[in-house]
C-alpha positions in Angstrom: 96.7 -213.3 254.4 98.5 -215.1 251.6 97.5 -216.9 248.4 96.6 -220.1 250.5 93.4 -218.3 251.7 90.5 -219.5 249.6 87.3 -217.5 249.3 83.9 -218.3 247.8 81.8 -215.4 246.6 78.0 -216.0 246.1 76.2 -213.0 244.5 73.6 -212.8 241.7 74.8 -209.3 240.6 77.4 -209.9 237.8 79.1 -206.5 238.3 79.6 -207.0 242.0 80.7 -210.6 241.6 83.3 -209.7 239.0 84.6 -206.7 240.9 84.9 -208.6 244.2 86.6 -211.5 242.5 89.1 -209.2 240.7 90.0 -207.3 243.8 90.5 -210.4 245.9 92.6 -212.1 243.1 94.8 -209.0 242.9 95.3 -209.4 246.7 96.5 -213.0 246.1 93.4 -214.8 247.4 92.3 -217.9 245.6 88.7 -217.1 244.5 85.7 -219.3 243.7 82.5 -217.5 242.5 78.9 -218.3 241.8 75.8 -216.2 240.8 73.6 -219.1 241.8 72.9 -219.8 245.5 72.3 -223.5 244.8 75.5 -223.8 242.8 77.3 -221.8 245.6 76.3 -224.5 248.1 77.7 -227.2 245.8 81.0 -225.3 245.4 81.2 -224.8 249.2 80.7 -228.5 249.9 83.2 -229.6 247.2 86.0 -226.9 247.7 85.6 -226.2 251.4 86.8 -222.6 251.2 88.3 -220.7 254.1 85.5 -218.1 254.0 82.3 -217.3 252.1 81.1 -213.9 251.0 77.3 -214.3 250.7 74.8 -211.9 249.2 71.4 -211.7 251.0 68.9 -210.8 248.2 69.1 -213.6 245.5 66.6 -215.6 243.4 66.0 -219.3 244.1 67.1 -218.9 247.7 68.1 -215.9 249.8 71.3 -215.6 251.8 69.6 -216.5 255.1 68.5 -219.9 253.6 71.9 -220.5 252.1 73.7 -219.8 255.4 71.3 -222.1 257.3 71.9 -225.0 254.8 75.7 -224.5 255.0 75.6 -224.5 258.8 73.5 -227.6 258.8 76.1 -229.5 256.7 78.9 -231.2 258.5 81.4 -230.4 255.8 80.7 -226.6 255.7 79.3 -225.7 259.2 82.6 -224.3 260.4 83.3 -222.1 257.3 83.0 -218.4 258.3 80.3 -216.4 256.4 80.2 -212.7 255.8 76.9 -211.4 254.5 77.1 -208.6 251.9 73.8 -206.8 251.7 72.0 -203.5 251.3 69.8 -204.3 254.3 70.6 -202.0 257.3 67.8 -202.9 259.7 68.8 -204.4 263.0 66.2 -207.1 262.7 67.8 -208.2 259.4 71.2 -208.4 261.0 69.9 -210.4 263.9 68.2 -212.8 261.4 71.5 -213.1 259.6 73.4 -214.0 262.7 70.8 -216.5 263.8 71.1 -218.1 260.3 74.8 -218.6 261.1 76.6 -215.6 259.6 79.8 -214.6 261.3 79.8 -211.0 260.1 77.6 -208.6 258.2 78.8 -205.9 255.8 76.4 -203.3 254.4 76.8 -202.2 250.7 78.4 -200.1 249.5 81.4 -201.1 251.5 85.1 -200.2 251.6 87.5 -202.9 250.2 90.0 -202.3 253.0 87.2 -202.8 255.6 86.3 -206.0 253.8 89.9 -207.3 254.1 90.0 -206.4 257.8 86.9 -208.6 258.3 88.2 -211.4 256.2 91.5 -211.4 258.0 89.8 -211.4 261.4 87.5 -214.3 260.6 90.1 -216.5 258.9 92.6 -215.9 261.7 89.9 -216.6 264.3 89.1 -219.9 262.6 92.7 -220.9 262.5 93.3 -219.7 266.1 95.9 -217.2 265.0 96.3 -214.0 267.0 94.3 -211.2 265.3 96.6 -208.3 264.5 94.4 -206.3 262.2 92.2 -204.8 265.0 93.2 -201.9 267.2 93.5 -203.8 270.5 93.4 -202.0 273.8 96.7 -201.4 275.5 97.1 -202.8 279.0 96.7 -200.0 281.5 100.5 -199.9 282.3 101.5 -199.7 278.6 98.9 -197.0 277.9 100.1 -195.1 280.9 103.7 -195.2 279.6 102.7 -193.9 276.2 100.4 -191.2 277.7 103.3 -190.0 279.9 105.3 -189.2 276.8 102.4 -187.1 275.5 102.2 -185.2 278.8 105.9 -184.6 278.9 106.1 -183.3 275.3 103.1 -181.0 275.8 100.9 -182.7 273.2 97.2 -181.5 273.4 95.1 -184.6 273.8 91.5 -185.5 274.8 89.9 -188.4 276.6 86.9 -190.4 275.4 85.1 -192.7 277.8 83.3 -195.3 275.7 80.5 -197.4 277.3 78.5 -200.1 275.6 74.9 -199.8 276.8 71.5 -201.6 276.2 73.2 -205.0 275.6 70.6 -207.7 274.9 73.0 -210.5 273.9 76.4 -211.8 274.8 78.7 -208.8 275.4 81.9 -210.4 273.9 80.8 -210.2 270.2 79.5 -206.7 270.8 82.9 -205.7 272.2 84.6 -207.2 269.1 82.3 -205.1 267.0 83.4 -202.0 268.9 87.0 -202.9 268.4 86.3 -203.1 264.7 84.5 -199.7 264.7 87.5 -198.2 266.5 89.9 -199.8 264.0 88.0 -198.3 261.1 87.6 -194.9 262.7 91.3 -194.7 263.5 92.2 -195.7 259.9 90.0 -192.9 258.6 91.6 -190.3 260.9 95.3 -190.8 260.0 96.2 -187.3 261.3 95.2 -188.2 264.8 97.1 -190.3 267.3 95.3 -192.7 269.6 95.9 -194.6 272.9 93.2 -197.2 273.5 92.9 -199.0 276.8 90.4 -200.9 279.0 90.1 -202.5 282.4 89.9 -206.2 283.0 87.4 -205.6 285.7 85.0 -203.5 283.6 84.0 -205.4 280.4 81.6 -202.8 278.9 83.8 -199.8 279.2 86.9 -198.6 277.2 89.0 -195.5 277.3 90.5 -193.7 274.3 93.0 -190.8 274.3 93.3 -188.9 271.1 95.0 -185.9 269.6 92.3 -185.6 266.9 90.8 -182.1 267.1 87.3 -182.5 265.8 85.9 -184.6 268.6 82.2 -184.2 267.6 82.9 -185.4 264.1 85.0 -188.3 265.4 82.4 -189.4 267.9 79.6 -189.3 265.3 81.7 -191.3 262.9 82.5 -193.9 265.6 78.9 -194.3 266.6 77.8 -194.7 263.0 80.4 -197.3 262.3 79.3 -199.2 265.4 75.6 -199.0 264.5 76.3 -200.3 261.0 78.2 -203.3 262.2 77.2 -204.4 265.7 75.5 -207.8 266.0 72.9 -206.8 268.5 70.8 -203.8 269.6 73.6 -202.3 271.8 74.4 -198.6 271.8 77.4 -196.5 272.6 77.6 -193.8 275.1 80.7 -191.5 274.7 81.7 -189.1 277.3 84.2 -186.5 276.1 86.9 -184.9 278.3 88.8 -182.3 276.3 92.3 -181.0 276.8 93.5 -183.5 279.3 97.1 -182.2 279.0 95.9 -179.1 280.9 95.0 -181.1 283.9 97.6 -181.5 286.7 97.5 -185.3 286.8 99.8 -188.1 285.9 99.0 -190.5 283.1 98.1 -193.3 285.5 95.8 -191.0 287.5 94.0 -190.0 284.3 93.5 -193.6 283.2 92.3 -194.7 286.6 89.9 -191.7 286.9 88.0 -192.6 283.8 88.2 -196.4 284.1 87.0 -196.4 287.8 
């Protein structure tokens, strides 16, 4: 993102409002801010920012009501909205998305995570390819990278990740999984990852990793997914350790777990 990206922050807590505004300005975003939801709607209509960061719990009008009004207005309905809230209940998240929110970030949050989400939504709005997410390698490319691990004797493990209990459209849930993987990979800098999926199996992904503490990694990934997914979907992760000890080629390994 560059300084042409314009962001409106609406939050009635002065400390959070000031901190967010300062951080985004230092990152060269153009920032508008309001502690009043009513004034925030007026600014959104007048300035038409590229994205709105919207608190949920506010006086006068809560964030759900603000989002509904913005989505009802012809001038603001296409502006992406990220809810910033302490609410963690799935019902609250669903209510937020029904009100028109495009994403949902639970306080306290990481500024780098916030930037990933801002970048994703602004690029999506502008139809720019999203480069901030860890996107799955095509099977052939993943096989090529995995072959190098096998040839060099690197110890690696396979994680078969399945999205289960999907009650809504799968695509946004899959995007939430990609975000969770992105955040988990960023937190585990010591590990290396190869992430792939099959065009024929939409609810299943495969991750090869050199990260040693698999239990900790899986718990972290599931927690990130639960915090951020837009429905009541769950993750099922099957772990296959020490795949470098198996007498199989990279392509055979990938096909085995994606079949």
